[in-house]
DSSP file (Angstrom, degrees, kcal/mol; ACC not computed):
  #  RESIDUE AA STRUCTURE BP1 BP2  ACC     N-H-->O    O-->H-N    N-H-->O    O-->H-N    TCO  KAPPA ALPHA  PHI   PSI    X-CA   Y-CA   Z-CA
    1    1 A M              0   0    0      0, 0.0     2,-0.0     0, 0.0     5,-0.0   0.000 360.0 360.0 360.0 127.7   47.8   -3.6  133.0
    2    2 A T     >  -     0   0    0      1,-0.1     4,-1.7     4,-0.0     5,-0.1  -0.249 360.0-106.9 -81.2 172.8   48.3   -5.2  129.6
    3    3 A K  H  > S+     0   0    0      1,-0.2     4,-2.1     2,-0.2     5,-0.2   0.850 120.8  55.5 -64.8 -36.0   48.2   -3.4  126.3
    4    4 A L  H  > S+     0   0    0      1,-0.2     4,-2.5     2,-0.2    -1,-0.2   0.913 108.2  48.5 -63.6 -46.1   44.7   -5.0  125.6
    5    5 A N  H  > S+     0   0    0      1,-0.2     4,-2.0     2,-0.2    -1,-0.2   0.840 110.2  51.0 -63.6 -32.9   43.3   -3.5  128.8
    6    6 A I  H  X S+     0   0    0     -4,-1.7     4,-2.2     2,-0.2    -1,-0.2   0.858 111.5  47.5 -73.5 -39.4   44.7   -0.1  128.1
    7    7 A I  H  X S+     0   0    0     -4,-2.1     4,-2.1     2,-0.2    -2,-0.2   0.869 112.1  50.1 -66.9 -39.5   43.2   -0.2  124.6
    8    8 A Q  H  X S+     0   0    0     -4,-2.5     4,-2.5     2,-0.2    -2,-0.2   0.905 110.1  49.6 -69.5 -39.0   39.9   -1.3  126.0
    9    9 A L  H  X S+     0   0    0     -4,-2.0     4,-2.7     2,-0.2     5,-0.2   0.951 112.2  48.6 -66.7 -43.8   39.8    1.4  128.7
   10   10 A L  H  X S+     0   0    0     -4,-2.2     4,-2.5     1,-0.2    -2,-0.2   0.897 112.8  47.9 -56.5 -41.1   40.6    4.1  126.0
   11   11 A L  H  X S+     0   0    0     -4,-2.1     4,-2.4     2,-0.2     5,-0.3   0.874 112.6  48.3 -67.2 -42.1   37.9    2.8  123.7
   12   12 A R  H  X S+     0   0    0     -4,-2.5     4,-2.5     2,-0.2     5,-0.2   0.927 114.0  46.7 -64.2 -45.2   35.4    2.7  126.7
   13   13 A I  H  X S+     0   0    0     -4,-2.7     4,-2.5     2,-0.2    -2,-0.2   0.929 114.6  47.5 -68.3 -44.2   36.3    6.3  127.7
   14   14 A S  H  X S+     0   0    0     -4,-2.5     4,-1.6    -5,-0.2    -2,-0.2   0.905 116.7  40.6 -65.1 -43.8   36.1    7.6  124.1
   15   15 A L  H  X S+     0   0    0     -4,-2.4     4,-2.2     2,-0.2     5,-0.2   0.886 117.5  49.4 -69.5 -41.3   32.8    6.0  123.2
   16   16 A G  H  X S+     0   0    0     -4,-2.5     4,-2.3    -5,-0.3    -2,-0.2   0.882 110.4  51.5 -62.8 -38.3   31.3    6.8  126.6
   17   17 A G  H  X S+     0   0    0     -4,-2.5     4,-2.4    -5,-0.2     5,-0.2   0.863 106.7  52.5 -66.6 -38.2   32.5   10.3  126.3
   18   18 A A  H  X S+     0   0    0     -4,-1.6     4,-2.1     2,-0.2    -2,-0.2   0.881 112.7  45.0 -64.1 -41.1   30.9   10.7  122.9
   19   19 A F  H  X S+     0   0    0     -4,-2.2     4,-2.5     2,-0.2     5,-0.2   0.904 113.0  51.1 -70.8 -38.2   27.5    9.5  124.2
   20   20 A L  H  X S+     0   0    0     -4,-2.3     4,-2.1    -5,-0.2    -2,-0.2   0.942 113.2  43.1 -65.5 -44.3   27.9   11.7  127.3
   21   21 A V  H  X S+     0   0    0     -4,-2.4     4,-2.3     2,-0.2     5,-0.2   0.919 114.9  51.6 -63.7 -46.3   28.7   14.9  125.2
   22   22 A A  H  X S+     0   0    0     -4,-2.1     4,-2.0     1,-0.2    -2,-0.2   0.917 111.3  47.1 -60.0 -46.6   25.9   14.1  122.7
   23   23 A G  H  X S+     0   0    0     -4,-2.5     4,-1.8     1,-0.2    -1,-0.2   0.857 111.0  51.0 -60.1 -41.9   23.4   13.6  125.5
   24   24 A L  H  X S+     0   0    0     -4,-2.1     4,-0.8    -5,-0.2    -2,-0.2   0.886 110.3  49.4 -72.4 -36.3   24.4   16.8  127.2
   25   25 A I  H  < S+     0   0    0     -4,-2.3     3,-0.4     1,-0.2     4,-0.3   0.883 113.7  45.4 -64.2 -40.9   24.0   18.8  124.0
   26   26 A K  H >< S+     0   0    0     -4,-2.0     3,-1.1    -5,-0.2     7,-0.3   0.833 106.0  59.4 -73.7 -29.4   20.6   17.4  123.2
   27   27 A I  H 3< S+     0   0    0     -4,-1.8     3,-0.4     1,-0.3    -1,-0.2   0.695 102.4  54.5 -76.6 -17.5   19.3   17.8  126.8
   28   28 A F  T 3< S+     0   0    0     -4,-0.8    -1,-0.3    -3,-0.4    -2,-0.2   0.563 118.1  34.0 -88.8  -9.1   19.9   21.6  126.6
   29   29 A D    <>  +     0   0    0     -3,-1.1     4,-1.3    -4,-0.3    -1,-0.2  -0.531  66.3 151.7-140.9  70.0   17.8   22.0  123.5
   30   30 A T  H  > S+     0   0    0     -3,-0.4     4,-2.7     1,-0.2     5,-0.2   0.780  71.5  61.8 -72.4 -27.2   15.0   19.4  123.6
   31   31 A Q  H  > S+     0   0    0      1,-0.2     4,-1.5     2,-0.2    -1,-0.2   0.903 105.5  45.3 -67.4 -36.8   12.7   21.5  121.4
   32   32 A A  H  > S+     0   0    0      2,-0.2     4,-2.0     1,-0.2    -1,-0.2   0.835 112.5  52.0 -71.5 -34.9   15.1   21.4  118.5
   33   33 A L  H  X S+     0   0    0     -4,-1.3     4,-3.0    -7,-0.3     5,-0.2   0.909 108.4  52.7 -68.1 -41.2   15.5   17.6  119.1
   34   34 A A  H  X S+     0   0    0     -4,-2.7     4,-2.5     1,-0.2    -2,-0.2   0.899 109.9  47.2 -55.4 -42.3   11.7   17.2  119.0
   35   35 A I  H  X S+     0   0    0     -4,-1.5     4,-1.8     2,-0.2    -1,-0.2   0.897 112.4  49.1 -72.0 -43.4   11.5   19.0  115.8
   36   36 A T  H  X S+     0   0    0     -4,-2.0     4,-0.8     2,-0.2    -2,-0.2   0.930 112.9  47.2 -64.6 -44.3   14.4   16.8  114.3
   37   37 A I  H >X>S+     0   0    0     -4,-3.0     3,-1.1     1,-0.2     4,-0.6   0.931 110.8  53.1 -65.1 -39.8   12.7   13.6  115.5
   38   38 A S  H ><5S+     0   0    0     -4,-2.5     3,-0.9    -5,-0.2    -1,-0.2   0.841 100.1  62.2 -62.9 -33.0    9.4   14.9  114.0
   39   39 A D  H 3<5S+     0   0    0     -4,-1.8    -1,-0.2     1,-0.3    -2,-0.2   0.779  96.4  59.4 -64.8 -24.2   11.1   15.5  110.6
   40   40 A F  H <<5S-     0   0    0     -3,-1.1    -1,-0.3    -4,-0.8    -2,-0.2   0.764  96.6-146.6 -75.6 -21.7   11.8   11.8  110.4
   41   41 A G  T <<5 +     0   0    0     -3,-0.9    -3,-0.1    -4,-0.6    -2,-0.1   0.692  66.4 110.8  67.8  23.8    8.0   11.1  110.6
   42   42 A L      < +     0   0    0     -5,-0.6    -4,-0.1     2,-0.1    -1,-0.1   0.566  64.2  63.4-104.3 -14.6    8.4    7.9  112.5
   43   43 A V  S    S-     0   0    0     -6,-0.3    -2,-0.1    -5,-0.1     5,-0.1  -0.925  86.0-111.1-116.7 136.4    7.0    9.0  115.9
   44   44 A P    >   -     0   0    0      0, 0.0     3,-1.9     0, 0.0     4,-0.3  -0.297  31.4-113.3 -60.3 149.9    3.5   10.1  116.7
   45   45 A E  G >  S+     0   0    0      1,-0.3     3,-1.2     2,-0.2     4,-0.5   0.828 114.0  56.6 -54.2 -38.3    3.1   13.7  117.6
   46   46 A F  G 3  S+     0   0    0      1,-0.2    -1,-0.3     2,-0.1     3,-0.1   0.698 105.2  52.7 -70.0 -13.1    2.1   13.0  121.2
   47   47 A A  G <> S+     0   0    0     -3,-1.9     4,-2.0     1,-0.1    -1,-0.2   0.414  84.9  87.9-101.1   0.8    5.3   11.1  121.8
   48   48 A L  H <> S+     0   0    0     -3,-1.2     4,-2.3    -4,-0.3     5,-0.1   0.945  89.0  44.4 -69.7 -46.9    7.7   13.8  120.6
   49   49 A V  H  > S+     0   0    0     -4,-0.5     4,-1.1     2,-0.2     5,-0.2   0.964 116.4  45.0 -66.4 -51.9    8.2   15.7  123.9
   50   50 A P  H >> S+     0   0    0      0, 0.0     4,-2.4     0, 0.0     3,-0.9   0.933 116.1  47.8 -57.3 -47.2    8.6   12.6  126.1
   51   51 A L  H 3X S+     0   0    0     -4,-2.0     4,-2.5     1,-0.3    -2,-0.2   0.860 105.6  57.3 -64.8 -36.2   11.0   11.1  123.6
   52   52 A S  H 3< S+     0   0    0     -4,-2.3    -1,-0.3     1,-0.2    -3,-0.1   0.715 114.6  40.4 -71.3 -18.2   13.0   14.4  123.3
   53   53 A W  H <X S+     0   0    0     -4,-1.1     4,-1.1    -3,-0.9    -2,-0.2   0.806 115.5  49.2 -91.8 -37.9   13.6   14.2  127.1
   54   54 A T  H  X S+     0   0    0     -4,-2.4     4,-3.0    -5,-0.2     5,-0.2   0.918 103.2  56.9 -69.6 -47.7   14.2   10.5  127.4
   55   55 A L  H  X S+     0   0    0     -4,-2.5     4,-2.0     1,-0.2    -1,-0.2   0.907 107.5  46.9 -61.2 -39.7   16.7    9.9  124.6
   56   56 A P  H  > S+     0   0    0      0, 0.0     4,-2.2     0, 0.0    -1,-0.2   0.900 111.9  51.4 -66.0 -35.6   19.3   12.4  125.9
   57   57 A V  H  X S+     0   0    0     -4,-1.1     4,-2.6     2,-0.2     5,-0.2   0.913 110.4  48.9 -66.4 -41.2   19.0   11.1  129.4
   58   58 A L  H  X S+     0   0    0     -4,-3.0     4,-2.3     1,-0.2    -1,-0.2   0.890 110.2  51.9 -66.3 -34.5   19.5    7.5  128.2
   59   59 A E  H  X S+     0   0    0     -4,-2.0     4,-2.2    -5,-0.2    -2,-0.2   0.897 110.5  47.6 -66.2 -40.3   22.6    8.7  126.2
   60   60 A I  H  X S+     0   0    0     -4,-2.2     4,-2.2     2,-0.2    -2,-0.2   0.935 114.7  46.8 -68.8 -46.8   24.1   10.3  129.3
   61   61 A V  H  X S+     0   0    0     -4,-2.6     4,-2.4     2,-0.2    -2,-0.2   0.897 112.3  49.0 -59.1 -46.0   23.4    7.2  131.4
   62   62 A A  H  X S+     0   0    0     -4,-2.3     4,-1.9    -5,-0.2    -1,-0.2   0.909 112.1  50.0 -66.7 -40.7   24.8    4.9  128.8
   63   63 A G  H  X S+     0   0    0     -4,-2.2     4,-2.6     2,-0.2    -2,-0.2   0.920 111.6  46.6 -62.7 -45.6   28.0    7.1  128.5
   64   64 A L  H  X S+     0   0    0     -4,-2.2     4,-2.7     1,-0.2    -1,-0.2   0.875 110.7  53.3 -68.5 -39.4   28.6    7.2  132.2
   65   65 A M  H  <>S+     0   0    0     -4,-2.4     5,-2.7    -5,-0.2     8,-0.3   0.858 112.4  45.0 -65.9 -32.8   28.1    3.4  132.5
   66   66 A L  H ><5S+     0   0    0     -4,-1.9     3,-1.4     3,-0.2    -2,-0.2   0.953 112.3  50.6 -67.2 -52.3   30.7    2.8  129.8
   67   67 A I  H 3<5S+     0   0    0     -4,-2.6    -2,-0.2     1,-0.3    -3,-0.2   0.938 119.4  36.5 -51.3 -50.8   33.1    5.3  131.3
   68   68 A F  T 3<5S-     0   0    0     -4,-2.7    -1,-0.3    -5,-0.2    -2,-0.2   0.327 110.5-121.1 -91.0  10.7   32.9    3.7  134.7
   69   69 A N  T < 5 +     0   0    0     -3,-1.4     2,-0.4     1,-0.2    -3,-0.2   0.864  48.1 170.2  53.8  46.1   32.6    0.1  133.3
   70   70 A I    > < -     0   0    0     -5,-2.7     3,-1.8    -6,-0.2    -1,-0.2  -0.742  43.0-101.8 -83.6 129.3   29.2   -0.5  134.9
   71   71 A F  T 3  S+     0   0    0     -2,-0.4    -1,-0.1     1,-0.2    -5,-0.0  -0.234 106.5  32.1 -54.6 134.6   27.6   -3.7  133.5
   72   72 A G  T 3> S+     0   0    0     -6,-0.0     4,-2.3    -7,-0.0    -1,-0.2   0.273  81.1 113.3 104.1 -12.1   25.0   -3.1  131.0
   73   73 A G  H <> S+     0   0    0     -3,-1.8     4,-1.7    -8,-0.3    -7,-0.2   0.916  81.7  43.9 -56.0 -47.9   26.4    0.1  129.5
   74   74 A L  H  > S+     0   0    0      1,-0.2     4,-2.3     2,-0.2    -1,-0.2   0.852 111.3  54.6 -72.9 -33.0   27.1   -1.5  126.2
   75   75 A S  H  > S+     0   0    0      2,-0.2     4,-2.2     1,-0.2    -1,-0.2   0.921 106.4  52.1 -62.0 -44.7   23.7   -3.2  126.1
   76   76 A L  H  X S+     0   0    0     -4,-2.3     4,-2.5     1,-0.2    -2,-0.2   0.893 109.1  50.6 -59.3 -41.8   22.1    0.2  126.7
   77   77 A I  H  X S+     0   0    0     -4,-1.7     4,-2.3     1,-0.2    -1,-0.2   0.900 109.1  50.1 -66.5 -42.0   24.0    1.6  123.7
   78   78 A I  H  X S+     0   0    0     -4,-2.3     4,-1.4     2,-0.2    -1,-0.2   0.880 110.5  50.1 -65.0 -35.4   23.0   -1.2  121.5
   79   79 A A  H  X S+     0   0    0     -4,-2.2     4,-0.9     2,-0.2    -2,-0.2   0.902 111.3  49.7 -63.9 -43.4   19.3   -0.7  122.5
   80   80 A L  H  < S+     0   0    0     -4,-2.5     3,-0.4     1,-0.2    -2,-0.2   0.866 106.1  55.4 -61.7 -36.9   19.7    3.1  121.8
   81   81 A D  H  < S+     0   0    0     -4,-2.3    -1,-0.2     1,-0.2    -2,-0.2   0.847 101.1  59.2 -69.3 -30.5   21.2    2.3  118.4
   82   82 A A  H  <        0   0    0     -4,-1.4    -1,-0.2     1,-0.3    -2,-0.2   0.821 360.0 360.0 -62.3 -29.3   18.0    0.2  117.6
   83   83 A L     <        0   0    0     -4,-0.9    -1,-0.3    -3,-0.4    -2,-0.2   0.520 360.0 360.0 -69.5 360.0   15.9    3.3  118.1
């Protein structure tokens, strides 16, 4: 394993771990997440609850995909960043 591969592995695990932890924290308090999303005023009221459940799940999936180097993990993170 080359130095570049080791650096890439460490970056994948770090970024994936950050997304995983962030998603786990949010999924245990979806009501607070819905309030936070509502405070931005960008989402209609009817979409707050579904969005407060969907975003943490997507973060967890993206984190796991990055950690285990599953194709598409980085694409999912870029899509989440666009939200």
